[in-house]
C-alpha positions as CSV (number, residue, x, y, z in Angstrom):
1,M,-6.1,-8.8,27.8
2,T,-7.9,-8.4,24.5
3,A,-6.0,-6.6,21.7
4,T,-7.4,-3.4,20.5
5,P,-9.5,-4.1,17.4
6,I,-8.4,-2.7,14.0
7,R,-10.6,0.4,13.2
8,L,-11.8,0.0,9.6
9,L,-13.5,2.5,7.3
10,L,-15.4,1.1,4.2
11,V,-15.6,3.4,1.1
12,D,-17.6,2.4,-2.0
13,D,-20.3,4.1,-4.0
14,D,-22.4,0.9,-4.3
15,P,-24.5,0.5,-1.1
16,L,-24.8,-3.3,-1.8
17,V,-21.0,-3.7,-1.9
18,R,-20.7,-1.7,1.3
19,A,-23.4,-3.9,3.0
20,G,-21.6,-7.1,1.8
21,L,-18.2,-5.8,3.1
22,A,-19.8,-4.8,6.4
23,L,-21.4,-8.2,6.8
24,M,-18.2,-9.9,5.9
25,M,-15.8,-7.8,8.0
26,G,-18.0,-7.0,10.9
27,G,-18.1,-10.6,12.1
28,A,-14.4,-10.6,12.8
29,E,-13.6,-10.1,16.5
30,D,-10.4,-8.1,15.8
31,I,-12.1,-5.6,13.4
32,E,-14.3,-2.7,14.3
33,I,-16.1,-1.0,11.4
34,V,-16.1,2.7,12.4
35,G,-17.9,4.1,9.3
36,E,-19.0,3.8,5.7
37,A,-18.7,6.4,2.9
38,A,-20.1,6.6,-0.6
39,D,-17.2,8.7,-2.1
40,G,-13.8,10.2,-1.4
41,A,-15.2,13.4,0.1
42,Q,-17.3,11.5,2.7
43,A,-14.3,9.3,3.4
44,E,-12.1,12.3,4.2
45,A,-14.7,13.7,6.6
46,L,-15.1,10.3,8.3
47,V,-11.4,9.8,8.7
48,R,-11.1,13.1,10.5
49,R,-14.0,12.1,12.8
50,T,-13.4,8.4,13.4
51,R,-9.6,8.0,13.0
52,P,-9.5,4.5,11.3
53,D,-6.4,2.4,11.2
54,V,-7.3,1.1,7.7
55,V,-9.5,2.4,4.9
56,L,-10.8,-0.1,2.3
57,M,-11.2,2.2,-0.7
58,D,-13.0,1.7,-4.0
59,I,-11.0,3.3,-6.8
60,R,-13.9,4.4,-9.1
61,M,-16.4,6.6,-7.5
62,P,-18.3,9.8,-8.5
63,S,-17.4,13.2,-7.0
64,V,-14.0,12.5,-5.3
65,D,-12.6,9.2,-6.6
66,G,-10.5,6.7,-4.7
67,L,-7.2,7.8,-6.2
68,T,-7.7,11.5,-5.1
69,A,-8.9,10.4,-1.7
70,T,-5.9,8.1,-1.2
71,E,-3.5,11.0,-2.1
72,R,-5.3,13.3,0.4
73,L,-5.5,10.7,3.2
74,R,-1.9,9.6,2.9
75,A,-0.8,13.2,3.1
76,R,-2.3,13.6,6.6
77,A,0.0,13.6,9.6
78,D,-2.1,10.7,11.1
79,A,-2.6,8.9,7.8
80,P,-4.5,5.7,7.9
81,Q,-3.3,2.7,5.8
82,V,-5.3,2.4,2.5
83,V,-6.2,-0.8,0.7
84,V,-7.6,-0.2,-2.7
85,L,-10.6,-2.2,-4.0
86,T,-10.7,-2.8,-7.7
87,T,-12.2,-5.1,-10.4
88,F,-9.0,-5.2,-12.5
89,H,-5.7,-7.0,-11.8
90,A,-3.5,-4.5,-13.8
91,D,-5.0,-1.1,-13.7
92,E,-3.3,2.3,-14.2
93,Q,-5.3,3.9,-11.4
94,V,-4.4,1.2,-9.0
95,L,-0.7,1.8,-9.7
96,H,-1.2,5.6,-9.2
97,A,-2.8,4.8,-5.8
98,L,0.2,2.7,-4.8
99,R,2.5,5.5,-5.8
100,A,0.4,7.8,-3.7
101,G,0.9,5.6,-0.7
102,A,-1.7,2.8,-0.7
103,A,-0.4,-0.3,1.0
104,G,-1.8,-2.6,-1.6
105,F,-5.0,-3.7,-3.4
106,V,-7.6,-6.5,-3.4
107,L,-10.0,-7.5,-6.1
108,K,-13.6,-7.1,-5.3
109,D,-14.2,-10.8,-6.0
110,T,-11.4,-11.8,-3.6
111,P,-12.6,-14.5,-1.0
112,P,-13.6,-12.8,2.3
113,A,-10.9,-14.5,4.3
114,E,-8.2,-13.0,2.0
115,I,-9.7,-9.5,2.3
116,L,-9.7,-9.9,6.1
117,A,-6.0,-11.1,5.9
118,A,-5.1,-8.1,3.8
119,V,-6.6,-5.6,6.3
120,R,-4.8,-7.3,9.2
121,R,-1.5,-7.2,7.3
122,V,-1.6,-3.5,6.5
123,A,-2.7,-2.7,10.0
124,A,0.5,-4.5,11.1
125,G,2.6,-2.4,8.7
126,E,3.0,-5.1,6.0
127,P,2.3,-4.6,2.3
128,V,-0.3,-6.9,0.7
129,L,1.2,-7.2,-2.7
130,S,3.2,-10.2,-3.9
131,P,6.3,-9.2,-5.9
132,A,4.7,-11.0,-9.0
133,V,1.6,-8.8,-8.9
134,T,3.7,-5.7,-8.3
135,R,5.8,-6.4,-11.4
136,Q,2.7,-7.1,-13.4
137,L,1.3,-3.7,-12.5
138,M,4.5,-1.9,-13.2
139,R,4.9,-3.6,-16.6
140,H,1.4,-2.6,-17.4
141,A,2.2,1.0,-16.7
142,A,5.5,1.0,-18.6
143,G,5.5,3.2,-21.6
144,G,6.2,6.7,-22.8
145,A,6.9,8.1,-19.3
146,A,9.2,5.2,-18.3
147,D,12.4,6.9,-19.3
148,A,11.6,10.1,-17.3
149,R,10.6,8.0,-14.3
150,H,13.8,5.9,-14.6
151,A,16.0,9.1,-14.5
152,R,14.0,10.6,-11.6
153,A,14.1,7.3,-9.6
154,R,17.9,7.0,-10.1
155,E,18.4,10.6,-8.9
156,R,16.2,10.0,-5.8
157,L,18.0,6.8,-4.9
158,A,21.4,8.5,-5.1
159,V,20.9,9.8,-1.5
160,L,21.1,6.2,-0.2
161,N,24.4,4.6,0.8
162,D,25.4,1.2,-0.6
163,R,23.9,-0.8,2.3
164,E,20.6,1.1,2.2
165,R,20.5,0.6,-1.6
166,E,21.0,-3.2,-1.1
167,V,18.1,-3.2,1.4
168,A,15.9,-1.2,-0.9
169,V,16.5,-3.7,-3.7
170,A,15.7,-6.6,-1.3
171,V,12.5,-4.9,-0.3
172,G,11.6,-4.4,-4.0
173,R,12.1,-8.1,-4.5
174,G,9.4,-8.7,-1.9
175,L,11.7,-10.1,0.8
176,A,10.5,-9.9,4.4
177,N,12.9,-8.3,7.0
178,A,14.0,-11.7,8.3
179,Q,14.8,-12.9,4.8
180,I,16.8,-9.6,4.1
181,A,18.7,-10.1,7.4
182,A,19.7,-13.7,6.4
183,E,20.6,-12.7,2.8
184,L,22.6,-9.6,3.7
185,F,24.1,-11.0,7.0
186,M,22.5,-8.3,9.2
187,S,20.6,-8.5,12.4
188,L,16.8,-8.0,12.2
189,A,17.1,-4.8,14.1
190,T,19.7,-3.4,11.6
191,V,17.4,-4.3,8.7
192,K,14.5,-2.4,10.4
193,T,16.7,0.6,11.0
194,H,17.8,0.6,7.3
195,V,14.2,0.4,6.1
196,S,13.2,3.3,8.4
197,R,16.1,5.4,7.1
198,I,15.2,4.6,3.5
199,L,11.6,5.7,4.1
200,A,12.8,8.9,5.8
201,K,15.5,9.8,3.3
202,L,13.2,9.3,0.3
203,G,10.1,10.8,1.9
204,L,8.1,7.5,1.4
205,G,5.3,6.1,3.4
206,N,5.6,2.3,3.1
207,R,7.6,-0.6,1.6
208,V,5.4,-0.7,-1.6
209,Q,6.7,2.7,-2.5
210,I,10.3,1.6,-2.0
211,A,9.6,-1.4,-4.4
212,L,8.0,0.9,-7.0
213,L,11.0,3.3,-6.8
214,A,13.5,0.4,-7.1
215,Y,11.6,-0.9,-10.1
216,D,11.5,2.5,-11.8
217,A,15.3,2.8,-11.3
218,G,15.8,-0.5,-13.1
219,L,17.2,-2.2,-10.0
220,L,14.9,-5.2,-10.1
221,E,15.7,-6.4,-13.6
222,D,17.1,-9.9,-14.1
223,G,20.7,-10.1,-12.8
224,H,20.2,-7.9,-9.8
């Protein structure tokens, strides 16, 4: 039996970029492009109508930008996964989008096969950011608000028990569930349960947000 294709929505204000993405992604057997939008407002309307699994979202658009649209889409009860499209490796708006619940980002000049792989990974519930890229982004954003974020993150993480905290740090280090299980001497099922509890207790939507919070709290510094 053929697997259900991943329903994908393309959002970019440049029609040439959208056409290129549609040509690139539309040829994959496991992906169905359910719509195209030129800004965040159109994207919201199309999400309501087409119910995509993944939204490939440009960050800079007129009217409603990608950051605002990501925040609104991720707040929905049936929220799609969002992958941000950007031209910059370390960008403040990209970090804001990740904090709002985007599952990762890809550069616009990324090879087609890698963009396809990113869409497939987030559709499967996996983040698309390497730990190195995540740290680069967070270092870029460190500054005047860092102390306040540190205190808030520590306060939020206080609701976790010791084991959940260990799992949160491991997620922040970019370890997959199987690696966490081996390192912390747990079964895979137990790791999955801990991750689900962490997301629920902290009101987070995905593993990227766990990593960001662990970083903000200072738990990913050398020596941890």
